C-alpha positions in Angstrom: -112.8 145.5 59.7 -111.7 147.1 56.8 -111.2 143.9 55.0 -114.2 142.5 55.4 -116.2 145.5 54.5 -114.0 145.9 51.1 -115.2 141.9 50.3 -118.2 142.6 51.2 -118.3 145.7 48.8 -116.3 144.1 46.0 -118.9 140.9 46.2 -122.0 143.5 46.0 -120.9 145.4 43.0 -119.5 142.1 41.3 -123.0 141.1 41.6 -124.4 143.7 40.4 -122.2 144.0 37.9 -123.3 140.6 36.5 -126.6 141.1 36.9 -126.8 144.1 34.6 -124.6 142.5 32.2 -127.0 139.5 32.5 -130.4 142.0 31.8 -128.1 143.9 29.3 -127.6 140.6 27.2 -131.4 139.4 27.6 -133.1 143.2 26.9 -130.5 143.2 23.8 -131.8 139.2 22.5 -135.3 140.4 22.9 -137.1 139.3 19.8 -140.9 139.2 21.7 -141.9 142.9 19.5 -140.4 141.5 16.3 -142.0 138.1 16.6 -145.2 139.3 17.8 -145.0 142.1 15.0 -144.1 139.4 12.6 -147.5 137.2 13.9 -150.1 139.7 13.0 -148.4 140.9 9.9 -147.8 137.4 8.6 -151.9 136.6 9.1 -153.2 140.6 8.3 -151.4 139.4 5.0 -152.9 136.2 4.6 -156.4 137.5 5.6 -156.3 139.7 2.1 -154.2 136.7 0.3 -157.1 134.2 0.7 -160.7 137.2 0.2 -158.6 138.3 -3.2 -158.1 134.4 -3.8 -162.0 133.8 -4.0 -162.8 136.7 -5.2 -160.8 136.3 -8.4 -162.4 132.7 -8.3 -165.7 133.7 -8.8 -165.2 137.1 -10.9 -164.7 139.7 -8.5 -161.3 140.7 -8.5 -160.3 140.8 -12.1 -161.9 143.1 -15.0 -164.7 142.3 -16.8 -164.6 139.5 -19.4 -161.5 138.5 -17.7 -162.7 136.3 -14.9 -163.0 132.1 -15.4 -164.4 130.5 -11.5 -161.6 127.5 -10.7 -161.5 125.1 -8.0 -160.0 126.8 -5.0 -157.8 124.6 -3.4 -156.1 127.0 -0.9 -158.5 125.9 1.8 -159.4 123.0 4.0 -162.5 120.9 3.2 -163.7 122.2 6.1 -164.0 126.3 4.9 -167.1 126.8 3.5 -167.2 129.5 0.9 -169.8 132.0 0.6 -170.1 134.7 -2.1 -173.0 137.3 -2.4 -172.5 139.3 -5.5 -176.4 140.1 -6.3 -176.4 143.2 -4.4 -174.7 146.4 -5.2 -172.2 145.6 -1.8 -170.5 142.5 -2.6 -170.0 139.9 0.0 -167.4 137.3 0.8 -167.4 134.8 3.6 -164.4 132.4 4.3 -166.1 129.8 7.2 -164.1 127.9 8.7 -166.8 126.4 11.4 -166.3 125.8 14.5 -164.0 123.7 16.1 -160.2 124.0 14.5 -159.6 122.7 11.0 -156.4 122.2 9.0 -155.5 124.3 6.1 -153.1 121.4 4.8 -152.8 123.3 1.1 -152.4 126.4 2.1 -150.0 126.8 5.0 -150.8 123.7 7.2 -151.8 125.6 10.0 -154.8 125.1 12.1 -158.0 127.3 11.7 -161.2 128.1 12.6 -164.1 131.2 12.5 -165.0 133.1 10.1 -163.4 136.1 7.3 -166.0 138.3 6.1 -165.0 141.2 3.1 -167.0 143.5 1.2 -166.6 145.2 -2.0 -168.0 148.7 -3.1 -166.8 147.6 -6.5 -164.6 146.3 -8.9 -161.4 145.9 -8.0 -159.3 147.6 -10.4 -162.0 150.5 -9.4 -160.5 153.2 -8.5 -162.6 154.4 -5.4 -163.6 150.9 -4.6 -163.6 150.4 -0.8 -163.2 146.8 0.8 -163.8 146.0 4.7 -162.4 143.3 5.5 -163.3 141.8 9.2 -162.8 138.6 11.4 -165.1 136.9 13.4 -164.2 134.5 16.0 -161.1 134.0 14.0 -158.5 131.3 15.3 -155.0 130.8 14.1 -152.5 128.3 15.5 -149.3 125.0 14.3 -152.3 122.9 16.7 -155.6 122.4 17.6 -154.1 123.0 21.3 -152.4 125.8 20.5 -154.8 128.6 19.1 -154.3 132.4 18.5 -157.4 134.7 18.3 -157.2 137.1 15.4 -159.5 140.1 15.7 -159.1 142.4 12.4 -160.9 144.9 11.1 -159.0 146.5 7.8 -160.2 148.7 5.5 -158.5 148.7 1.3 -159.3 151.9 -1.0 -158.0 151.6 -4.8 -156.4 154.6 -5.1 -155.9 154.0 -9.1 -152.8 154.0 -10.9 -149.3 155.8 -8.8 -146.1 157.5 -10.4 -145.0 153.8 -11.8 -148.2 153.6 -13.8 -149.5 150.4 -11.5 -152.8 150.2 -9.7 -152.1 150.7 -5.5 -154.0 150.5 -2.5 -154.1 152.7 1.1 -154.6 150.1 3.4 -155.9 151.1 7.4 -155.9 148.3 10.5 -157.2 149.9 13.0 -157.2 148.0 16.8 -155.9 144.3 15.7 -155.8 142.4 18.9 -154.4 139.1 18.6 -155.0 136.8 21.9 -153.0 133.7 22.0 -153.6 131.0 23.6 -151.3 131.6 26.7 -153.1 134.1 27.8 -151.1 137.1 26.6 -152.0 139.7 24.0 -150.5 141.9 20.8 -152.1 145.1 19.8 -151.3 146.4 17.0 -152.8 149.3 13.9 -151.0 150.1 10.8 -151.4 152.1 7.8 -149.7 151.0 4.5 -149.4 151.4 0.9 -149.7 147.9 -1.9 -148.4 149.0 -4.8 -149.8 145.9 -7.6 -146.6 145.7 -10.0 -147.3 141.8 -11.5 -150.4 139.9 -12.2 -152.9 142.7 -12.5 -153.7 141.7 -16.8 -154.2 138.2 -16.4 -157.4 136.4 -15.4 -155.8 134.3 -12.1 -154.6 135.4 -9.1 -151.4 133.3 -8.6 -149.2 135.5 -10.9 -150.1 139.1 -8.5 -147.3 140.3 -7.2 -147.2 143.4 -4.5 -145.0 145.7 -2.6 -146.2 147.1 0.7 -144.6 150.4 2.8 -145.4 152.5 5.4 -145.4 151.7 9.0 -147.6 150.2 11.7 -147.7 150.1 15.7 -148.5 148.3 18.5 -147.9 146.8 22.2 -146.4 143.2 22.8 -147.3 140.9 24.3 -145.1 141.8 28.0 -147.1 145.2 27.1 -144.0 146.8 25.9 -145.0 149.3 22.8 -142.8 149.2 19.7 -143.4 151.2 16.2 -142.2 149.6 12.6 -141.6 151.1 9.6 -140.7 149.7 6.7 -137.0 150.4 5.2 -137.7 147.6 2.0 -140.6 147.3 0.8 -142.3 144.1 1.6 -142.9 141.6 -1.4 -146.2 139.5 -1.5 -147.1 136.9 -3.5 -148.8 133.5 -4.3 -147.1 131.8 -0.6 -148.3 132.0 2.8 -145.6 134.5 3.7 -144.3 137.5 2.8 -141.3 136.3 0.7 -139.0 139.3 1.0 -138.3 142.7 2.6 -137.1 144.5 6.0 -138.6 146.3 8.6 -137.1 148.3 11.5 -138.8 147.5 14.5 -138.5 150.0 17.4 -139.2 148.5 21.4 -139.7 150.8 24.0 -136.2 152.0 25.5 -134.7 148.6 23.9 -132.2 148.5 20.9 -134.2 148.9 17.6 -134.3 145.6 15.6 -134.5 144.9 12.2 -136.3 142.1 10.7 -135.4 140.5 7.2 -138.1 138.4 5.3 -135.5 136.5 3.1 -134.7 136.9 -0.5 -138.0 135.9 -2.0 -137.6 132.0 -1.3 -141.6 130.9 0.4 -140.4 129.9 3.4 -141.8 130.2 7.0 -138.4 132.1 8.2 -137.3 135.5 9.3 -134.9 136.9 10.4 -133.9 139.3 13.3 -130.7 141.3 14.0 -130.3 143.1 17.4 -126.9 144.8 17.4 -125.1 143.0 14.9 -126.3 139.9 16.0 -128.8 137.6 14.1 -131.7 135.3 14.8 -134.0 133.0 13.5 -137.6 133.2 14.1 -140.5 131.4 12.9 -143.6 133.1 10.6 
């Protein structure tokens, strides 16, 4: 009887150890929070880049006397761009329409719905407030895998910083991404965006920004996470962030870092957990 009990106990301990080991490995390799943050972060940056491109094309983004109207080929032919510069509060609307259309010249993703932005003054003017929102806005790698992105973003020109560069405070409140699978990601952030290159030219494709600050959210599995930028995120004429490192604290899981790369324009990022690295698509 003792031998049977010992065998039972030994087997139970081995099974528990195996389960714990598998669970531990799963937890330590869980890139959900990093991937979910990247989904929200990247599209949030793209929305601002899209608005800036249109603003500068139509003479809103750059100082008076520096603008020229250019044909914008960044978006799909289905995108209808409306610009109201008559009222004091300028308005830009990018309408991708009610059905998915592919943005081949931008990032090759499918989009539908609207992005709307209002300007209280010139982009270069200290104190100018820009409010960006979305309406029935969907993004996906295919027409059948569209995630819905609900954003409300406020951008304020804070004037020149200690480096002599114009910088903007950026607040995102209650961003919500509803995945095509039905799961949701919630997100909010407070950032500073420093305009380090391109502010003196009349085109948008030489603009370069450095982004610092933090964020917080709840991933698709219901786990809360916080984000701290430990190396400034670099945003330039590219559909994706090109460099920078963030640190993600994910509930009780191991701390993760997400590295956007060394400056190349691609849709890859590297997540590192306990010394192990994983590549994710943005």
